[in-house]
C-alpha positions as CSV (number, residue, x, y, z in Angstrom):
1,X,103.6,125.9,143.6
2,X,103.4,122.6,141.8
3,X,104.2,122.6,138.0
4,X,103.1,119.9,135.6
5,X,104.9,119.9,132.2
6,X,103.3,117.3,130.1
7,X,103.6,116.0,126.6
8,X,100.8,115.5,124.3
9,X,99.3,112.0,123.4
10,X,100.3,109.8,120.5
11,X,99.8,110.9,116.9
12,X,100.2,108.8,113.7
13,X,103.7,110.4,113.1
14,X,104.8,109.3,116.6
15,X,103.7,105.7,116.0
16,X,105.6,105.8,112.8
17,X,108.7,107.3,114.2
18,X,108.5,110.4,112.0
19,X,109.7,113.9,112.8
20,X,106.4,115.8,113.8
21,X,107.6,119.3,114.8
22,X,105.3,122.1,113.7
23,X,103.2,119.8,111.7
24,X,99.6,120.2,113.1
25,X,98.3,116.6,113.5
26,X,95.5,115.6,115.6
27,X,95.9,112.6,118.1
28,X,95.7,109.2,116.5
29,X,92.8,107.0,117.3
30,X,95.1,105.0,119.6
31,X,96.3,108.2,121.2
32,X,92.7,109.3,121.9
33,X,91.8,105.9,123.5
34,X,95.0,105.6,125.6
35,X,94.6,109.0,127.5
36,X,92.9,109.0,130.8
37,X,91.5,111.8,133.0
38,X,94.2,113.3,135.4
39,X,93.5,113.1,139.2
40,X,93.1,116.7,139.6
41,X,91.1,119.5,137.7
42,X,92.9,122.8,137.2
43,X,90.9,125.8,136.1
44,X,93.5,126.8,133.4
45,X,95.8,124.8,131.3
46,X,98.5,126.4,129.0
47,X,98.9,124.7,125.7
48,X,100.8,125.3,122.4
49,X,98.9,126.3,119.4
50,X,99.1,122.9,117.9
51,X,95.9,120.8,118.1
52,X,97.5,117.7,119.6
53,X,98.1,119.6,122.8
54,X,94.6,121.0,123.0
55,X,93.2,117.6,122.4
56,X,95.3,116.1,125.1
57,X,94.5,118.8,127.6
58,X,90.8,118.3,126.9
59,X,91.0,114.5,127.7
60,X,93.3,115.0,130.7
61,X,91.5,118.0,132.1
62,X,87.9,118.3,130.8
63,X,86.4,121.7,131.3
64,X,89.7,123.5,132.0
65,X,90.1,126.8,130.1
66,X,92.9,126.5,127.6
67,X,95.2,129.3,126.9
68,X,97.5,128.8,123.7
69,X,101.1,130.1,124.1
70,X,102.8,130.4,120.7
71,X,106.3,130.2,122.3
72,X,105.6,126.6,123.4
73,X,105.4,125.1,120.0
74,X,107.7,122.2,119.1
75,X,110.9,122.6,117.2
76,X,110.5,123.3,113.5
77,X,112.3,120.5,111.7
78,X,111.9,122.0,108.4
79,X,112.4,119.5,105.5
80,X,112.7,116.6,107.9
81,X,109.2,116.8,109.1
82,X,106.9,113.9,108.0
83,X,109.9,111.7,107.5
84,X,111.5,109.0,109.7
85,X,115.2,108.6,110.3
86,X,115.1,105.4,108.3
87,X,113.7,107.3,105.2
88,X,116.6,109.9,105.6
89,X,119.6,107.9,106.7
90,X,121.3,108.3,103.4
91,X,120.3,111.8,102.8
92,X,123.3,114.1,103.1
93,X,121.7,117.0,104.8
94,X,120.2,114.6,107.4
95,X,123.4,112.8,108.0
96,X,125.2,116.2,108.5
97,X,122.6,117.3,111.0
98,X,122.8,114.0,113.0
99,X,126.7,113.9,112.8
100,X,126.7,117.5,114.2
101,X,124.6,116.5,117.2
102,X,121.3,117.8,115.9
103,X,122.1,121.3,117.0
104,X,122.2,123.2,113.8
105,X,119.1,124.2,112.0
106,X,117.7,121.5,109.6
107,X,117.1,122.8,106.0
108,X,114.2,125.4,106.5
109,X,114.0,124.7,110.2
110,X,115.2,125.8,113.7
111,X,118.4,125.5,115.5
112,X,118.5,124.0,118.9
113,X,119.9,127.2,120.4
114,X,117.1,129.2,118.8
115,X,114.6,126.7,119.8
116,X,115.7,126.5,123.5
117,X,115.8,130.3,123.8
118,X,112.2,130.6,122.6
119,X,111.0,127.8,124.9
120,X,112.8,129.0,128.0
121,X,111.4,132.5,127.5
122,X,107.8,131.2,127.2
123,X,108.1,128.9,130.2
124,X,109.8,131.6,132.3
125,X,107.1,134.1,131.6
126,X,104.5,131.4,132.7
127,X,106.4,130.6,135.9
128,X,106.9,134.3,136.7
129,X,103.3,135.0,136.2
130,X,102.1,132.1,138.4
131,X,104.6,132.9,141.1
132,X,103.5,136.6,141.1
133,X,99.9,135.6,141.3
134,X,100.5,133.1,144.2
135,X,99.2,130.3,142.1
136,X,99.3,126.8,143.8
137,X,99.8,125.0,140.5
138,X,100.8,125.6,136.9
139,X,99.8,123.1,134.2
140,X,101.4,123.1,130.7
141,X,100.6,120.5,128.0
142,X,103.1,120.8,125.2
143,X,105.7,118.8,123.5
144,X,108.7,116.6,124.1
145,X,111.0,119.3,122.9
146,X,109.4,121.8,125.2
147,X,110.2,119.5,128.2
148,X,113.7,119.0,127.1
149,X,114.6,122.6,126.5
150,X,112.8,124.1,129.6
151,X,114.0,121.4,132.1
152,X,117.6,121.1,130.9
153,X,117.7,125.0,131.8
154,X,115.6,125.1,134.8
155,X,115.3,121.7,136.6
156,X,117.1,120.1,139.4
157,X,118.7,117.7,139.6
158,X,120.6,118.7,136.5
159,X,120.3,116.4,133.4
160,X,121.1,116.6,129.7
161,X,118.7,117.6,127.1
162,X,117.6,114.3,125.9
163,X,116.9,112.8,129.3
164,X,114.1,115.1,129.9
165,X,111.9,113.7,127.1
166,X,108.9,112.5,128.9
167,X,106.3,109.8,127.7
168,X,103.6,110.6,125.4
169,X,100.6,111.6,127.5
170,X,102.8,112.2,130.5
171,X,105.7,114.1,131.8
172,X,107.1,115.8,134.9
173,X,105.8,117.2,138.2
174,X,108.1,119.9,139.7
175,X,108.3,122.0,142.8
176,X,108.4,125.6,142.0
177,X,108.7,127.0,145.5
178,X,112.3,128.2,144.8
179,X,111.5,129.6,141.4
180,X,111.5,133.3,142.7
181,X,114.6,133.0,144.6
182,X,116.8,130.7,142.4
183,X,115.0,130.3,139.1
184,X,115.0,126.6,139.5
185,X,112.4,123.7,139.6
186,X,112.9,120.6,141.7
187,X,111.8,117.3,140.2
188,X,109.1,115.7,142.3
189,X,107.7,112.9,140.1
190,X,107.3,111.4,136.6
191,X,103.7,110.8,135.6
192,X,101.8,109.2,132.7
193,X,98.1,109.5,131.9
194,X,98.3,107.1,129.0
195,X,97.3,103.4,129.2
196,X,99.4,100.9,127.5
197,X,97.4,99.0,124.9
198,X,98.2,95.3,124.2
199,X,99.7,94.6,120.7
């Protein structure tokens, strides 16, 4: 089984380096233009309930049936959403969160431990279902946080959390042949379906 764990395309908040999280934005105009159709056509693509993932999946895999999975949603950044680090660099709550390694819950948000538990449970369920069905591929279009949480836990070679943040409109291809026996995914490739536009 091959597994594609992909990140949505660019939104205005991504371009402005703002925390996006649960905020339900569409792709930006530039994000729409940049994405190209993938080289294969799955019947089913699993997405988070946020529209930027559904829009990305439609552009990459037109005609595929989309199945929203609530557990795949991006981390809830609470009061930090819609703001950039530059806007908050002198905010005491933000400084405390950053100085603590960004692991505690932001005000009104979600801790990294709770987020990772949610993501890994959702991804594990999808992998278990695909393996049980003898599926040849599993395609997930979600978020950077989804990639980081799931792949830090399941992927080989082992990497730290932030190193699994894939490109907008891209991500990772993994070999799931050892999932049933070991609960691991082996990295095969990094892919991108987004063209780089000239400035």
